[in-house]
C-alpha positions, 0 to 999 in steps of 0.5 A: 034868933039869938042862937050861937049857931043857926041852920042854913037852908040845907040843914048844915050848921053855920058858925057864928060871926064870933067864931069867924072873928076869933079864927081870923084873929088867931090865923092872920097874925100867924100867917103874917109872921110866917110870911115876914120870916119867909120874905126876910130869909129870901131878901134879908132882914133889913130889906124886909124892914125897909119894904114894910116901912115903904109899904106903910108910907105908900099906904099912908099917902094913898089913904090920905089921897083917896080919903080926901077924894071919897069925902069930896065925892060924898059931899058932892052927892049930898049937895046935889041931892043924890043918894050917896050909896056908892060914895058911902061904900067907897068911904067905908072901904078906904077906912077899912083899907087904911086900918088894914094898912096900919097893921104891919105885914104883907097880907093885910097890906095887900088886902088894904091896897086892894080896898084903897086903890081906885081901880080895884075898889069898884071890884071890892064894892061889888063883892061887898054889895053881893055879900050884903044883898045875899045876907038880906035876901036870906034873912027875908026868906026871899029866893032869887027869881022868886015872884011873890 
């Protein structure tokens, strides 16, 4: 179980999470720098800096507002005795989106806004739910549509 690489059902090797994180930590900053330089060449250096600062300010406001809303929804679900699955997922997405908005750059800001905005968060929540469901079903050895 503690192998660095495991075989998938088709026999291919699947990279471990450590390699994916390493690649992301290498590729994302390079892509951010390249995009900032490209935007700076098109609109100018000071305007690019102003745009990055404006995105940060808007992101901080949205994180505060949506964080408060998700916290209130979580408290309401807990006091009513409901299972707070959706509320916990929303709180996690706001936390992750806020973290992405703290990193300077346009790509991480786009993803962060996608995680935080109330009209895009349900899409992200469904996508996250599908990923977790597939991983759990794969680990359990269950194939969709299979009757046991």
